[in-house]
N, C-alpha and C positions, 0 to 999 in steps of 0.2 A: 707660080702661085704665091700668094701672100702668106698663106698658112695652110695647115692641114684641113681645116674646114672648107676652104675654097676647093682644094683638090678633091676631097670627098664628095662635095656637092656636084662637081663636074663629072666625076666618075659615075655617081649614081644616075645622073641625067643621061649619060652615054650608054651605060650598061644595064640600067634598071635595078642594080644591086649596089650596096656599099662595097668597098674593097674587100673586106673579110668575107662577105657573102659570096662575092664573085670568085674569090680564091677557093672557097670551100666547094662551090659548084664545079669549077674547072678542074681542081686538083682534089679528088676525093679523099686523099690521105691527110689533108689539112684538118687538124683537130683543134679548133678554137671554140671555146664555149660560148663566145659572143656571136659567132657566125650564124648559128641556127636561129637566133631570135633577133639578129641585127636588122633584118630587112624592114621591120616595122617599128623598131624600138627608138630610132633617132639617136642611138648611142653607137657611133662608129669608131672602131679601133683599128689601127694598122698593125 
């Protein structure tokens, strides 16, 4: 991938969630304040 935005876009297309949202859903112990609202915010953080 050329940069993080490309990876995040591909990840969202494949999983339906941004990386942090997917991690929070898969691993319930992940506590990232951005994960809860990241699905629709457009601001994805790894």
